[in-house]
C-alpha positions in Angstrom: -27.9 10.9 -90.6 -27.0 10.8 -86.5 -29.4 8.9 -84.6 -31.8 10.3 -82.4 -30.6 9.7 -78.8 -33.9 9.4 -77.1 -35.5 7.2 -79.6 -32.2 5.2 -78.9 -32.8 5.2 -75.6 -36.5 4.3 -76.1 -35.4 1.2 -78.6 -33.0 0.2 -76.1 -34.7 0.0 -73.2 -38.1 -1.3 -74.5 -37.3 -5.2 -73.7 -36.6 -4.4 -70.3 -40.1 -3.0 -69.9 -41.4 -5.8 -71.7 -39.6 -8.2 -69.1 -40.8 -6.1 -66.3 -44.7 -6.2 -67.4 -44.4 -10.0 -68.0 -43.3 -10.6 -64.4 -46.4 -8.6 -63.1 -48.8 -10.0 -65.1 -47.6 -13.6 -64.2 -47.6 -12.8 -60.4 -50.9 -11.6 -60.6 -51.8 -15.1 -62.4 -54.2 -16.9 -60.9 -53.9 -20.4 -62.6 -50.1 -21.8 -62.2 -50.5 -24.8 -63.9 -52.2 -23.3 -66.8 -50.0 -22.2 -69.7 -48.1 -19.2 -69.8 -49.8 -17.3 -72.5 -53.1 -18.1 -70.4 -51.6 -16.9 -67.3 -50.7 -13.7 -68.6 -54.1 -13.1 -70.2 -55.8 -13.4 -66.5 -56.3 -10.7 -64.2 -56.5 -11.1 -60.2 -59.7 -13.3 -59.3 -61.0 -15.7 -56.6 -60.2 -19.0 -57.5 -63.5 -20.5 -56.0 -65.3 -17.5 -54.5 -68.5 -19.6 -53.4 -65.8 -21.7 -51.5 -64.0 -19.0 -49.8 -67.7 -17.4 -48.8 -68.8 -21.0 -47.4 -65.4 -21.3 -45.0 -66.1 -17.6 -43.9 -69.8 -18.6 -42.9 -68.4 -21.3 -41.2 -66.3 -19.2 -38.7 -69.3 -17.1 -38.3 -71.3 -20.3 -37.5 -69.2 -20.9 -34.3 -70.7 -18.1 -32.5 -74.1 -18.5 -33.9 -75.4 -20.8 -31.2 -78.1 -20.1 -28.3 -75.2 -21.1 -25.8 -72.9 -18.4 -27.2 -76.0 -16.0 -27.4 -76.4 -16.4 -23.7 -72.6 -15.9 -23.2 -72.8 -12.8 -25.2 -75.5 -11.5 -23.4 -74.7 -12.1 -19.6 -70.9 -11.7 -19.2 -71.2 -8.1 -18.8 -73.3 -9.1 -15.8 -70.4 -11.0 -14.2 -67.6 -8.7 -14.7 -67.3 -5.1 -12.9 -67.8 -1.8 -14.4 -64.3 -1.9 -15.4 -65.1 -3.7 -18.2 -67.7 -1.5 -20.0 -65.2 0.1 -22.4 -64.4 -3.4 -23.8 -67.7 -4.6 -24.1 -68.9 -1.4 -26.1 -65.7 -1.8 -28.5 -67.3 -5.6 -28.8 -70.7 -4.3 -29.6 -69.3 -1.4 -32.3 -67.5 -4.3 -33.8 -70.5 -6.6 -34.3 -72.7 -3.8 -35.2 -70.3 -3.1 -38.6 -70.3 -6.9 -38.7 -74.0 -7.4 -38.6 -75.3 -4.4 -40.9 -73.5 -5.3 -43.7 -73.3 -9.5 -43.3 -74.3 -11.2 -46.3 -76.0 -14.3 -44.3 -79.0 -14.2 -41.8 -77.8 -15.5 -38.5 -80.4 -17.2 -36.4 -78.9 -15.6 -33.0 -78.2 -11.9 -33.8 -75.1 -10.2 -32.9 -77.0 -7.2 -32.3 -80.2 -7.9 -30.4 -79.3 -7.2 -27.1 -77.2 -4.3 -27.3 -79.0 -2.4 -24.3 -77.8 -5.3 -22.3 -74.6 -5.4 -24.0 -73.4 -1.8 -23.4 -75.0 -1.5 -19.9 -72.4 -0.7 -16.8 -72.8 -3.7 -14.4 -73.2 -2.2 -10.9 -71.5 -3.9 -8.1 -73.2 -6.0 -5.2 -70.1 -7.7 -3.2 -67.6 -5.5 -1.5 -65.1 -8.0 -1.7 -64.6 -11.0 -3.9 -66.3 -14.4 -3.1 -64.2 -17.1 -2.1 -63.3 -19.6 -4.9 -65.7 -22.5 -5.5 -68.7 -20.8 -5.6 -71.5 -21.4 -8.3 -73.6 -17.9 -9.5 -77.4 -18.1 -10.4 -79.5 -15.4 -12.1 -81.6 -13.5 -9.4 -84.9 -12.8 -12.1 -85.8 -10.2 -9.5 -82.7 -8.5 -9.2 -81.9 -9.3 -12.9 -78.3 -10.1 -12.0 -76.2 -13.0 -10.4 -76.3 -14.0 -7.0 -74.5 -16.3 -5.0 -75.8 -19.9 -4.4 -75.3 -23.2 -2.6 -75.1 -24.8 -5.6 -72.1 -27.2 -6.0 -69.8 -28.0 -8.9 -67.7 -24.6 -9.1 -63.9 -24.9 -9.6 -62.1 -25.1 -6.7 -59.8 -22.2 -7.7 -62.8 -20.4 -9.4 -66.5 -19.4 -9.8 -69.0 -20.9 -11.7 -71.8 -18.7 -13.8 -74.9 -20.7 -14.8 -76.0 -19.6 -18.1 -79.7 -19.3 -19.5 -81.9 -19.2 -22.3 -82.4 -15.5 -23.6 -85.6 -14.2 -24.1 -85.8 -12.3 -27.3 -88.5 -9.8 -25.9 -86.0 -8.5 -23.0 -82.8 -9.5 -23.7 -82.4 -10.9 -20.6 -82.8 -14.8 -18.9 -86.7 -16.1 -19.9 -89.1 -16.1 -17.0 -88.9 -19.2 -16.4 -85.7 -19.7 -16.1 -83.8 -22.4 -18.5 -80.4 -23.2 -17.6 -78.6 -24.5 -20.7 -75.0 -24.4 -19.7 -72.4 -22.6 -17.5 -69.2 -20.7 -17.7 -65.9 -21.8 -15.3 -63.6 -19.3 -14.4 -60.4 -21.0 -13.1 -57.2 -19.3 -11.9 -54.4 -21.0 -13.6 -51.6 -18.4 -12.0 -48.0 -20.2 -11.5 -45.5 -18.2 -9.8 -45.4 -14.6 -11.0 -47.4 -15.7 -14.2 -51.2 -14.6 -13.8 -53.7 -16.5 -15.7 -57.2 -17.3 -16.2 -58.9 -20.2 -17.5 -62.2 -20.0 -19.2 -65.0 -23.2 -20.1 -68.0 -22.5 -21.6 -70.0 -26.1 -21.4 -73.4 -26.7 -22.6 -75.7 -29.0 -20.7 -78.8 -30.0 -22.6 -81.5 -31.6 -21.5 -81.2 -35.4 -21.7 -78.0 -35.1 -23.3 -74.0 -34.9 -22.2 -72.4 -31.9 -21.1 -70.1 -30.6 -23.8 -67.3 -28.0 -23.8 -67.9 -25.4 -26.6 -64.9 -23.2 -25.6 -61.8 -24.0 -23.5 -58.9 -20.9 -23.4 -56.7 -19.3 -21.1 -56.0 -15.6 -20.8 -52.3 -14.6 -19.7 -52.2 -11.6 -17.7 -56.0 -11.2 -16.8 -57.2 -7.9 -15.5 -57.4 -4.6 -17.6 -54.7 -5.6 -19.9 -54.7 -9.4 -21.0 -51.3 -10.4 -23.0 -52.6 -13.3 -25.0 -55.5 -15.8 -25.6 -55.4 -19.4 -26.7 -57.5 -22.3 -26.5 -60.4 -23.2 -29.1 -64.2 -22.0 -30.0 -66.5 -24.4 -31.5 -70.1 -24.9 -32.6 -69.9 -28.8 -32.4 -69.6 -29.2 -36.1 -66.6 -26.5 -37.1 -63.2 -26.0 -34.5 -61.1 -23.1 -34.1 -58.3 -23.2 -32.7 -56.9 -19.7 -31.6 -54.1 -18.2 -30.5 -54.7 -14.1 -29.4 -51.9 -11.5 -28.4 -52.9 -8.2 -27.2 -51.0 -5.0 -26.9 -51.5 -1.7 -25.7 -49.9 1.8 -26.2 -51.0 5.2 -25.0 -54.0 6.2 -26.9 -53.9 2.3 -28.6 -55.1 -1.2 -28.3 -53.7 -4.1 -31.0 -54.7 -7.4 -31.5 -53.3 -10.0 -33.6 -55.1 -13.5 -34.2 -54.5 -16.7 -36.1 -56.7 -19.4 -36.0 -56.6 -22.8 -37.7 -59.6 -25.2 -38.7 -58.7 -29.0 -37.7 -59.5 -31.4 -40.8 -59.7 -28.3 -43.4 -56.9 -26.3 -45.7 -57.9 -23.1 -43.9 -55.8 -20.8 -41.8 -56.7 -17.2 -41.1 -54.9 -14.5 -39.5 -56.1 -10.8 -38.7 -54.2 -7.4 -37.0 -56.4 -4.9 -35.9 -55.1 -1.7 -34.4 -57.6 0.6 -32.5 -57.2 4.1 -31.9 -58.9 7.1 -30.4 -59.1 9.9 -32.6 -60.6 13.2 -32.1 -63.8 13.6 -30.2 -66.0 10.7 -30.3 -64.3 9.2 -33.2 -62.7 5.7 -33.2 -60.3 4.0 -35.7 -59.8 1.0 -36.8 -57.3 -0.3 -38.7 -57.6 -4.1 -40.2 -55.4 -6.6 -42.0 -57.5 -9.9 -42.5 -55.8 -13.1 -44.6 -57.4 -16.0 -45.4 -55.6 -18.8 -46.9 -56.7 -22.2 -48.4 -55.5 -24.1 -51.4 -52.7 -22.2 -52.2 -54.7 -19.1 -52.3 -54.4 -16.3 -50.2 -57.3 -13.5 -50.2 -56.1 -10.2 -48.0 -58.5 -7.5 -47.0 -57.1 -4.4 -45.4 -59.3 -1.6 -43.9 -59.2 1.6 -42.4 -62.3 2.6 -41.2 -63.3 5.5 -38.6 -66.6 5.0 -36.7 -68.9 7.7 -34.6 -69.2 6.3 -31.2 -72.0 8.3 -30.3 -73.9 7.7 -33.9 -72.0 4.2 -34.8 -72.1 5.4 -38.5 -68.8 4.4 -39.7 -66.7 5.7 -42.9 -63.7 4.3 -45.0 -62.1 1.6 -47.3 -61.1 -2.1 -47.2 -58.6 -2.9 -50.2 -59.2 -6.7 -50.9 -56.0 -8.5 -52.9 -55.5 -12.0 -54.1 -52.4 -13.8 -53.9 -50.7 -10.2 -53.5 -52.6 -9.1 -56.8 -55.4 -6.3 -56.5 -58.7 -7.4 -56.9 -61.2 -5.0 -55.3 -61.6 -2.2 -53.2 -65.1 -2.0 -50.6 -66.1 1.7 -49.9 -67.9 2.6 -46.4 -69.7 5.6 -45.9 -73.4 5.4 -47.8 -76.6 3.2 -46.7 -74.5 -0.1 -48.2 -71.2 -1.2 -49.1 -69.7 -0.4 -52.6 -67.4 -2.5 -54.5 -65.2 -1.0 -56.9 -63.3 -3.6 -59.2 -59.3 -3.0 -59.7 -58.1 -2.6 -63.0 -58.8 -5.3 -65.5 -60.8 -7.3 -62.7 -64.4 -7.8 -63.6 -66.6 -8.6 -60.2 -69.4 -11.1 -60.6 -72.5 -11.1 -58.3 -71.1 -14.0 -56.4 -67.5 -12.1 -56.1 -69.4 -9.4 -54.4 -70.8 -11.6 -52.4 -67.9 -13.0 -51.0 -66.4 -9.5 -50.7 -69.2 -8.6 -48.4 -68.6 -11.7 -46.0 -64.7 -10.8 -46.0 -65.7 -7.2 -44.6 -68.2 -8.7 -42.0 -65.7 -11.4 -40.9 -63.3 -9.0 -40.3 -65.0 -7.2 -37.8 -67.2 -10.1 -36.5 -63.7 -11.7 -35.5 -62.0 -8.9 -33.6 -65.5 -8.3 -31.9 -65.7 -12.0 -30.7 -62.0 -11.9 -29.2 -62.6 -8.7 -27.6 -65.8 -10.9 -26.2 -63.9 -13.9 -25.2 -61.8 -11.8 -22.8 -64.3 -9.6 -21.1 -64.4 -12.2 -18.3 -60.5 -11.3 -17.6 -62.1 -8.0 -15.9 -63.1 -10.0 -13.2 -59.5 -10.6 -12.1 -58.3 -7.4 -12.2 -56.7 -6.0 -9.2 -58.1 -3.3 -6.9 -56.7 -0.1 -7.2 -53.5 1.0 -5.1 -55.1 3.8 -3.1 -58.9 3.4 -3.2 -61.1 5.6 -2.1 -62.1 4.4 1.3 -65.8 6.1 1.2 -66.6 4.3 -1.8 -70.1 3.5 -1.3 -71.3 -0.4 -1.4 -73.9 -0.5 -4.6 -76.2 -3.2 -5.7 -75.6 -5.3 -9.0 -73.4 -7.8 -10.2 -70.2 -9.1 -8.6 -67.1 -6.8 -8.6 -64.0 -8.5 -7.0 -62.5 -5.6 -4.8 -64.4 -2.4 -3.2 -63.3 -0.8 0.2 -65.8 -1.6 2.9 -68.2 1.3 3.8 -68.0 0.7 7.3 -64.1 2.0 7.9 -64.2 4.8 10.0 -63.0 6.8 7.4 -66.6 6.9 5.7 -68.5 8.5 8.6 -68.8 12.5 8.3 -70.7 12.9 11.4 -67.8 10.9 13.4 -65.2 13.0 11.6 -67.3 16.3 12.6 -67.6 15.2 16.3 -64.3 13.8 16.9 -61.9 16.2 15.2 -57.9 15.5 14.8 -58.3 12.2 17.0 -60.8 10.6 14.2 -59.4 8.0 12.3 -56.1 7.6 14.7 -55.2 4.1 15.2 -54.8 3.3 19.1 -50.7 3.1 20.0 
């Protein structure tokens, strides 16, 4: 009796299928030193979810200090109104991070949204000379130039103050807790801005909590290199920025000295139709031979600040879980063969929060670079001088072209330079 051709093909190819299945299972095994049968029986899992959670919390803690809170709140006050979109994007990211965060910050990221999203008004018509120190004026609720010394010779210093939880502004009376130095580090045709965040505790030595350089400062920084610390955990950072029509890209890499921890994230932000912003994120946390990766695609209504989307999480390139955003809370769905524990879900929540908090922090760090932006090529000569925080360059309203009564009186001769 002749063999059935279909059955024959099935029998002959079955070993190949089994071999392929063995390779897939082995690739997703979590215990590389376990015997082969044990590895094949395991689905993807976090080797130590508590350790991963603690690492993510330590990263968040770096910005959970009164000094960084003051920096977060007051940075928009010493940058021009053109920085407002960057600050608004920062706030949007912080909101997503805080709304679903598994930990309680002693310094909330979203306490001072009204202050963060304001468009700073402008006081000075031209950039002040280098070497000036700016202090807070409680009457104007903005920075003013002072006669204080200590500012860098090639830049400016802005004093930071304890923030009132009631007003979201420096407390009254003022309590200085540190300062930010902005230093011109340009060389040749390459522009660069140095930023140093320094704490000055009463009775203690001054301590630098952040020091970094922004290449290409202004409306489009190209990179950031330096560190941020809370005195316990230090994050050595490298950030690269890209801009294309309708899209912003940020690639961040972080190493933690003294720890087996490497973090990287790529974020692409694009403006969708109407008031919708799309954020595509790719976060990787590498430690102890384990790689935890979270790739997200989230859209946020910039008016209501309501988001929707999902984030896929893998462990060593094997599917682990999916995080869904769109309701009152995150929803966690295990990958096939995975059983999520409560600790796993808490760590997944931390991954989601860290992804957006890290992006928001990076955006915040480059906001001071906006103060170094160049004036427009063809400024409006009649632009009025406004009161508020300093902006580098505005045309003077004293120019003759800004006097309509003279223009009417002098006719064609008005504004013509004498020969």
